[in-house]
C-alpha positions as CSV (number, residue, x, y, z in Angstrom):
1,M,76.3,99.9,117.4
2,L,78.2,99.0,120.3
3,L,78.2,95.3,121.9
4,D,79.5,95.2,125.2
5,F,80.5,92.2,126.7
6,W,81.0,93.7,130.1
7,D,77.4,95.1,130.5
8,K,74.9,92.7,130.6
9,S,72.2,95.1,130.1
10,N,74.1,97.0,127.3
11,L,74.7,93.6,125.5
12,V,71.0,92.8,125.6
13,V,69.9,96.2,124.2
14,G,72.5,96.0,121.4
15,F,71.4,92.4,120.5
16,M,67.8,93.9,120.3
17,D,69.2,96.5,118.1
18,L,71.4,94.2,116.0
19,Y,68.8,92.0,115.2
20,G,65.5,94.1,115.7
21,V,63.9,92.2,118.5
22,S,61.3,93.9,120.8
23,G,61.5,94.2,124.3
24,R,58.7,91.6,124.8
25,Q,60.3,89.1,122.6
26,M,63.8,89.5,124.5
27,C,61.6,89.1,127.8
28,E,60.1,85.9,126.4
29,I,63.4,84.5,125.5
30,L,65.1,85.3,128.5
31,E,62.2,83.7,130.5
32,R,62.4,80.8,128.4
33,I,66.1,80.2,129.3
34,Q,65.6,81.0,132.9
35,Y,63.1,78.3,133.1
36,N,64.6,75.7,131.2
37,S,68.4,76.2,131.9
38,E,69.0,72.9,129.9
39,D,68.0,74.9,126.7
40,D,70.7,76.1,124.4
41,F,70.6,79.9,124.3
42,V,71.5,80.3,120.6
43,K,68.6,77.6,119.6
44,V,65.9,79.3,122.0
45,F,66.7,83.0,120.4
46,C,66.7,81.6,117.1
47,E,63.8,79.8,117.5
48,E,61.8,82.5,119.3
49,T,62.8,85.3,116.5
50,D,63.0,83.0,113.4
51,I,66.4,84.6,112.6
52,K,69.1,82.5,111.2
53,L,72.4,84.0,112.9
54,D,74.4,83.3,109.6
55,E,72.3,85.2,107.4
56,V,72.4,88.8,109.5
57,D,74.5,91.2,108.2
58,V,76.9,92.5,111.0
59,S,79.4,93.9,108.9
60,H,78.4,97.5,109.5
61,D,79.4,99.9,112.3
62,V,79.5,97.1,115.0
63,E,81.9,97.8,117.8
64,L,82.9,95.4,120.2
65,L,83.6,95.8,123.9
66,G,84.7,92.7,125.0
67,K,86.0,89.7,127.0
68,I,87.3,86.4,125.5
69,V,84.3,85.0,124.0
70,S,84.7,81.2,122.9
71,T,82.8,77.9,122.9
72,T,83.2,74.5,124.2
73,I,81.8,72.3,121.4
74,D,84.4,69.8,121.8
75,D,83.2,69.1,125.3
76,F,86.3,71.1,126.8
77,S,88.7,68.8,125.2
78,Y,90.8,71.5,123.8
79,I,90.9,73.2,126.9
80,K,91.9,70.6,128.8
81,K,94.5,69.4,126.5
82,H,96.1,72.9,125.9
83,G,94.6,75.1,129.1
84,L,93.5,78.5,129.1
85,L,95.0,80.6,125.9
86,H,95.3,84.3,124.6
87,L,92.8,85.0,122.2
88,D,95.4,85.6,119.5
89,E,96.6,82.2,119.9
90,L,93.2,80.7,119.5
91,L,92.5,82.5,116.3
92,E,95.8,82.2,114.8
93,N,95.9,78.3,115.5
94,D,93.8,75.2,114.6
95,T,91.5,75.4,117.4
96,P,87.7,74.7,117.6
97,I,86.8,78.4,117.4
98,S,89.2,79.1,114.7
99,R,87.8,75.9,112.9
100,H,84.1,77.1,113.5
101,L,84.7,80.6,112.0
102,K,86.5,79.1,108.9
103,K,83.3,77.0,108.4
104,Y,81.7,80.5,107.8
105,G,84.4,82.0,105.8
106,I,86.0,84.0,108.6
107,S,89.4,84.4,109.4
108,I,90.8,86.4,111.8
109,N,94.8,87.7,112.1
110,P,95.2,89.6,115.2
111,E,99.0,90.3,114.3
112,L,98.2,92.2,111.4
113,H,94.9,93.3,112.8
114,K,92.8,91.7,110.1
115,I,89.3,89.9,109.6
116,S,88.4,88.5,106.4
117,I,85.0,87.6,105.8
118,G,84.4,85.8,102.2
119,E,86.0,87.8,99.7
120,K,86.2,91.0,102.2
121,T,88.9,91.8,104.4
122,F,88.6,94.4,107.3
123,F,91.1,96.3,109.2
124,I,90.9,96.5,113.0
125,P,92.3,99.7,114.1
126,T,94.5,99.5,117.3
127,V,93.2,101.2,120.4
128,N,95.3,101.9,123.5
129,H,97.8,99.3,122.2
130,V,99.7,98.1,124.8
131,S,100.5,94.8,124.5
132,K,102.4,92.6,121.5
133,R,99.0,90.9,121.7
134,P,96.4,93.2,120.5
135,F,93.5,91.1,121.5
136,A,94.9,89.9,124.9
137,R,93.4,92.7,126.8
138,R,90.0,94.4,126.9
139,F,89.9,96.4,123.6
140,R,87.6,98.4,121.7
141,A,87.8,98.2,117.9
142,T,85.5,99.3,115.1
143,V,85.7,97.3,111.9
144,T,86.1,99.2,108.6
145,E,86.5,97.8,105.2
146,K,90.1,97.9,103.4
């Protein structure tokens, strides 16, 4: 399954497939978000679908085609202090996103191309590796268990 963060339509369809959400449900979610722009998107999604995101198994056949995806759970204080950083640096150092992932037993080592989820370690093969920073550019990776 491909989650393409460069293409909004493809991303919506990918999330619908991943979480088993019908077109009608997704329309209701998007409509609610549109009319209540103050609402947290994730919270709305979980309320409308009764899905707990940390209980969904995403360790099988998920491909990402993406941009840097991050969060601002600290009111931008980390970004204000350190500026915008490469994704590699955000994942390898003590940052809001790495701390958030650790809370769920997830660690990512871009240099070694590894993702650890709990006791399992997965290898991320390099595709069109041009940079010393494997996640710094647009990438496509298939997660496979090793």
